[in-house]
C-alpha positions in Angstrom: 41.4 140.8 90.7 39.6 137.6 89.7 40.0 134.5 91.9 41.7 131.6 90.1 40.0 128.2 90.3 41.9 125.5 92.1 44.1 123.6 89.6 43.3 120.0 88.9 47.1 119.6 88.8 49.2 119.1 91.9 52.8 119.2 90.5 55.3 116.3 90.6 56.5 117.2 94.1 53.1 116.1 95.4 53.7 112.6 94.0 57.0 112.1 95.9 55.7 111.1 99.3 53.9 108.0 98.1 55.9 107.3 94.9 59.4 108.2 96.2 61.3 105.6 94.1 59.6 106.5 90.8 59.9 110.2 91.6 63.7 110.0 92.3 64.4 107.9 89.2 62.4 110.3 87.0 64.1 113.4 88.4 67.6 111.8 88.1 67.3 110.0 84.7 64.5 111.6 82.6 65.3 114.4 80.2 61.6 115.3 80.5 62.2 116.3 84.1 64.4 119.1 82.8 62.4 120.1 79.7 62.0 123.7 80.8 65.7 124.3 80.2 65.1 123.8 76.4 62.2 126.2 76.5 64.2 128.9 78.4 67.1 128.5 76.0 65.0 128.9 72.9 62.5 131.5 74.3 64.5 134.7 73.2 64.5 133.5 69.6 60.7 132.6 69.4 57.5 134.5 68.9 54.8 134.2 71.6 52.9 131.9 69.3 55.9 129.7 68.8 56.6 129.7 72.5 53.0 128.6 73.3 53.6 125.7 70.8 56.6 124.6 72.9 54.5 124.7 76.1 52.1 122.1 74.7 54.8 119.4 75.1 57.5 120.8 77.3 55.5 121.7 80.4 52.7 120.1 82.5 49.1 120.9 81.9 49.4 123.9 79.6 46.0 125.2 78.7 44.3 122.6 81.0 44.7 124.2 84.4 48.4 123.6 84.9 51.3 125.7 83.5 50.4 129.3 82.7 53.8 131.1 82.8 57.0 130.5 84.7 56.5 133.4 87.0 53.2 132.2 88.4 53.3 128.4 87.9 56.9 127.2 88.1 55.8 123.9 89.7 54.4 122.9 86.3 57.4 124.0 84.2 59.1 120.8 82.9 57.3 117.6 81.9 56.1 116.1 85.1 54.2 113.1 86.3 50.9 114.6 85.4 51.9 115.1 81.8 51.6 111.3 81.3 49.3 110.3 84.1 46.9 113.3 83.9 45.9 115.8 86.5 46.6 114.4 89.9 45.4 116.9 92.6 42.4 114.7 93.4 44.5 111.5 93.5 47.2 113.2 95.7 44.5 114.4 98.1 42.6 111.2 98.4 45.2 108.6 97.5 42.6 106.7 95.4 44.3 105.0 92.5 41.2 105.3 90.3 41.7 109.1 90.4 44.9 109.0 88.3 45.4 107.9 84.7 47.5 105.1 83.4 49.4 106.2 80.2 48.8 104.4 76.9 50.8 104.7 73.7 48.2 107.3 72.5 49.2 109.4 75.5 52.8 109.4 74.4 51.9 110.1 70.8 50.3 113.4 71.8 53.8 114.8 71.9 56.0 112.1 70.4 54.9 112.1 66.8 56.4 112.9 63.4 54.2 115.9 62.8 56.0 117.6 65.8 59.5 116.4 65.0 60.3 115.3 61.5 62.4 112.2 62.2 61.6 111.6 65.8 62.3 107.9 66.0 61.5 107.8 69.7 61.8 104.6 71.7 58.6 104.1 73.7 59.3 103.9 77.4 55.7 103.1 78.3 56.6 99.9 80.0 60.3 100.2 80.7 61.4 103.0 82.8 60.1 106.5 82.0 60.5 106.5 85.8 
C-alpha cells in the first residue's frame, strides 16, 4: 500500500485553539460549516462526475491534498477555514501568520459565481462576518 504524503491541510479543528472566537462563530452561523449535508443529500441522485463537481465548492481542499472521500478524510468535509484561507498545516504548526492566506474577492469568486449557480446574487462577506 503506498504511503500518502502529509496533507498541506490541517482541518478547521486545528484553527480553534488560536482562533476560538472566529471558529465558534463560523461553526454556529455559517452555512458553509455544514455544506457536507447538501452533498450527502444529493449524492444518491448524482453520477460520480457530478459529485466530484460538488466537491470543488462544498468541501475543503478537494484535489489539492485535502478532501478525498468522506470515509478517509471526514475532517475536510464541509467548507472550512482553509477553503478561504488556503492550506493551513504549516501555519497551524508554526503559528506564523505569513504561512496562511488572506482571502480576496477573487477567492470567493472561485465558487460564488454565476457560471456555477445561474442567479447566485451572493452578498460578499469578505469583510463582514464570514466568521
